[in-house]
Backbone as a chain_set.jsonl record, in Angstrom:
{"seq": "MPGKTKYNLVDDGHDLRIPLHNEEAFQHGINFEAKYIGSLDVTRPSSRVEIVAAMRRIRVSSHFSLTQDSRR", "coords": {"N": [[1.03, -1.344, 0.429], [0.897, 1.931, -1.36], [1.884, 4.61, 0.424], [2.591, 7.76, 2.952], [5.055, 7.078, 4.79], [6.565, 5.891, 8.744], [8.919, 6.882, 7.801], [9.192, 8.785, 6.407], [9.158, 11.501, 6.11], [10.829, 13.333, 5.862], [10.594, 16.749, 4.729], [11.749, 18.592, 1.908], [11.725, 20.494, 0.65], [12.939, 22.336, 2.704], [15.61, 21.962, 2.756], [18.587, 23.161, 3.045], [21.081, 22.168, 1.122], [20.526, 21.006, -1.161], [19.861, 22.486, -4.226], [18.004, 25.675, -5.196], [17.59, 26.423, -7.708], [18.142, 24.743, -11.06], [21.189, 23.646, -12.869], [20.821, 24.389, -15.184], [19.474, 26.758, -15.178], [20.995, 28.659, -13.751], [23.069, 28.531, -16.183], [21.539, 30.284, -17.875], [20.639, 32.5, -17.015], [19.365, 33.997, -13.978], [16.53, 36.164, -13.949], [15.627, 39.089, -11.809], [13.089, 41.966, -10.845], [14.592, 44.913, -9.118], [14.6, 47.616, -7.055], [16.512, 50.515, -6.9], [17.828, 52.343, -4.284], [19.922, 53.691, -3.031], [23.336, 54.862, -2.528], [26.212, 54.653, -0.136], [29.087, 55.238, 0.901], [30.786, 52.762, 3.191], [31.852, 51.554, 5.777], [33.848, 48.241, 5.889], [31.574, 45.688, 7.165], [31.443, 43.7, 10.216], [29.876, 42.008, 11.518], [26.559, 40.472, 11.637], [25.045, 42.463, 12.77], [25.99, 44.796, 12.726], [25.959, 44.897, 9.156], [23.366, 45.23, 9.005], [22.694, 47.45, 10.341], [24.163, 48.856, 8.189], [22.642, 49.251, 5.98], [20.247, 50.434, 6.486], [21.437, 52.773, 7.124], [21.944, 53.248, 4.489], [19.743, 53.671, 3.202], [17.684, 55.65, 4.811], [19.771, 57.896, 4.391], [19.104, 57.589, 1.829], [16.413, 58.224, 1.567], [15.671, 61.089, 2.382], [17.575, 62.146, 1.016], [16.046, 62.222, -1.312], [13.401, 63.121, -0.564], [14.499, 65.693, -0.151], [14.829, 66.826, -2.833], [12.171, 66.452, -3.833], [11.298, 68.714, -2.939], [12.449, 70.866, -3.792]], "CA": [[0.178, -0.147, 0.248], [1.61, 3.27, -1.219], [1.51, 6.142, 1.041], [3.195, 8.047, 3.746], [5.077, 6.06, 6.393], [6.879, 7.558, 9.438], [10.025, 6.735, 7.557], [9.275, 9.538, 4.727], [8.57, 12.669, 7.05], [11.228, 14.502, 5.913], [10.244, 18.005, 3.648], [12.9, 18.528, 1.375], [11.786, 22.207, 0.264], [13.622, 23.354, 3.45], [16.987, 21.629, 2.758], [19.756, 24.029, 2.354], [21.884, 21.255, 0.643], [19.261, 21.145, -2.363], [20.058, 23.861, -5.235], [16.825, 26.309, -5.435], [17.167, 26.465, -9.258], [18.907, 23.658, -12.026], [22.523, 24.346, -13.024], [20.686, 25.288, -16.559], [18.877, 28.151, -14.531], [22.212, 29.552, -13.903], [23.553, 28.728, -17.526], [20.834, 31.228, -18.752], [20.15, 34.069, -16.125], [17.84, 34.536, -13.583], [15.909, 37.913, -13.68], [14.692, 39.869, -10.888], [13.471, 43.05, -10.364], [15.035, 45.383, -7.89], [14.799, 48.944, -6.77], [17.911, 51.145, -6.62], [17.697, 52.911, -2.981], [21.072, 54.566, -2.982], [24.858, 54.394, -2.111], [26.878, 55.212, 0.476], [30.767, 54.354, 1.316], [30.509, 52.648, 4.83], [33.065, 50.782, 6.36], [33.37, 47.043, 5.882], [31.211, 44.977, 8.366], [32.169, 42.414, 10.721], [29.056, 41.373, 11.857], [25.226, 40.933, 10.754], [24.331, 43.497, 13.0], [26.641, 46.047, 11.813], [25.475, 45.39, 7.892], [21.473, 45.601, 8.867], [23.244, 49.167, 10.164], [24.669, 50.209, 7.217], [21.642, 49.063, 5.142], [19.392, 51.027, 7.126], [21.925, 54.201, 7.326], [21.624, 53.872, 3.237], [17.982, 53.909, 3.306], [17.935, 56.459, 5.684], [20.076, 58.958, 3.855], [18.602, 58.046, 0.011], [15.399, 58.762, 2.052], [16.794, 62.223, 2.786], [17.737, 63.074, -0.482], [14.917, 61.778, -2.3], [12.701, 63.997, 0.406], [15.165, 67.056, -0.457], [14.896, 66.959, -4.164], [10.944, 66.954, -4.342], [11.492, 70.275, -2.402], [13.215, 72.233, -5.154]], "C": [[0.902, 1.417, -0.244], [1.213, 4.57, -0.342], [2.566, 6.332, 1.878], [3.723, 7.14, 5.007], [6.013, 6.686, 7.113], [8.274, 7.134, 9.156], [10.54, 7.956, 6.311], [8.604, 10.522, 5.0], [9.697, 13.493, 6.439], [11.152, 15.833, 4.504], [11.654, 18.226, 2.836], [12.617, 20.472, 0.316], [12.363, 23.343, 1.265], [15.349, 22.632, 3.877], [17.5, 22.464, 1.747], [20.378, 23.205, 1.525], [21.497, 21.364, -0.776], [19.374, 22.209, -3.127], [18.605, 24.409, -5.748], [16.795, 26.399, -6.692], [18.626, 25.685, -9.675], [20.174, 24.592, -12.198], [21.297, 24.939, -14.944], [19.709, 26.933, -16.638], [19.955, 29.08, -14.582], [22.942, 29.933, -14.808], [22.774, 30.253, -17.842], [20.929, 32.533, -18.148], [19.498, 33.529, -15.181], [17.53, 35.574, -13.553], [14.993, 37.877, -13.019], [14.149, 41.156, -10.949], [13.743, 43.772, -9.264], [14.96, 46.696, -8.144], [15.991, 49.996, -6.227], [17.423, 52.615, -5.371], [18.527, 54.127, -2.702], [22.097, 53.693, -2.506], [25.362, 55.079, -1.234], [28.331, 54.257, 0.806], [30.509, 53.863, 2.845], [31.925, 51.65, 4.489], [33.11, 48.902, 6.381], [32.713, 46.379, 7.338], [31.651, 44.159, 9.039], [31.084, 41.455, 11.189], [27.737, 41.629, 11.457], [24.164, 41.948, 11.005], [24.335, 44.936, 12.538], [26.149, 46.314, 10.283], [23.938, 45.854, 8.555], [22.284, 47.211, 9.512], [23.366, 49.987, 9.352], [23.832, 50.242, 5.935], [20.938, 50.221, 5.379], [19.812, 53.143, 7.044], [22.059, 54.81, 5.269], [20.469, 54.043, 3.288], [17.24, 55.101, 3.519], [18.042, 58.101, 4.463], [19.144, 59.232, 1.97], [17.313, 58.897, 0.463], [14.944, 60.43, 1.722], [16.95, 62.96, 1.233], [16.994, 62.89, -1.246], [13.681, 62.762, -1.582], [13.377, 65.394, -0.324], [15.069, 67.251, -1.917], [13.528, 67.843, -4.909], [10.521, 68.093, -3.722], [11.41, 71.568, -3.138], [12.223, 72.208, -5.916]], "O": [[1.466, 2.029, 0.664], [0.283, 5.342, -0.572], [3.485, 5.513, 1.877], [3.052, 6.648, 5.915], [6.488, 7.746, 6.708], [8.972, 6.972, 10.157], [11.569, 8.077, 5.646], [7.539, 10.721, 4.416], [9.399, 14.683, 6.548], [11.708, 15.636, 3.424], [12.674, 17.904, 3.445], [13.323, 21.191, -0.391], [12.399, 24.561, 1.09], [16.011, 22.765, 4.906], [17.296, 22.633, 0.544], [20.122, 23.823, 0.492], [22.31, 21.879, -1.543], [18.844, 23.173, -2.574], [18.01, 23.755, -6.605], [15.616, 26.492, -7.032], [19.724, 25.778, -9.126], [20.294, 25.773, -11.871], [21.427, 26.033, -15.493], [19.418, 27.75, -17.511], [19.948, 30.101, -15.269], [23.501, 31.029, -14.832], [23.458, 31.26, -18.025], [21.275, 33.54, -18.767], [18.949, 32.463, -15.457], [18.372, 36.285, -13.004], [13.945, 37.236, -13.104], [15.127, 41.847, -11.235], [13.167, 43.373, -8.252], [15.194, 47.102, -9.282], [16.198, 50.105, -5.019], [16.805, 53.63, -5.693], [18.132, 55.221, -2.297], [22.072, 52.503, -2.193], [25.101, 56.279, -1.313], [28.508, 53.043, 0.904], [30.018, 54.667, 3.638], [32.6, 51.265, 3.535], [32.203, 48.372, 7.022], [33.263, 46.539, 8.428], [32.566, 43.586, 8.447], [31.306, 40.246, 11.259], [27.474, 42.729, 10.972], [23.166, 42.313, 10.383], [23.509, 45.782, 12.194], [25.917, 47.466, 9.918], [23.594, 47.029, 8.429], [22.259, 48.104, 8.666], [23.059, 51.178, 9.318], [24.097, 50.982, 4.987], [20.968, 51.085, 4.502], [19.13, 54.166, 6.969], [22.181, 55.94, 4.798], [20.312, 55.228, 3.581], [16.394, 55.566, 2.756], [17.22, 58.887, 3.991], [18.796, 60.201, 1.296], [17.069, 59.996, -0.034], [14.052, 60.806, 0.962], [16.522, 63.966, 0.668], [17.229, 63.546, -2.26], [12.917, 63.162, -2.46], [12.65, 66.082, -1.041], [15.432, 68.414, -2.095], [13.412, 68.799, -5.677], [9.379, 68.497, -3.94], [10.787, 72.63, -3.152], [12.208, 72.902, -6.932]]}, "num_chains": 1, "name": "protein.A"}
């Protein structure tokens, strides 16, 4: 009788060792949409907290410059 047994309970969708896209997709290219929010010279972060802080500084500085441009 085919069916789910107690030994077939692994969900491969959460396994990070299995690639998300196949090799053919990487050869052809994967397209996605992105929005440029700004850039800023920052020192090299050494932790995840510093990476998040740097991204927030870039977002805030770009938001500030966009609001200044709209006032002119």
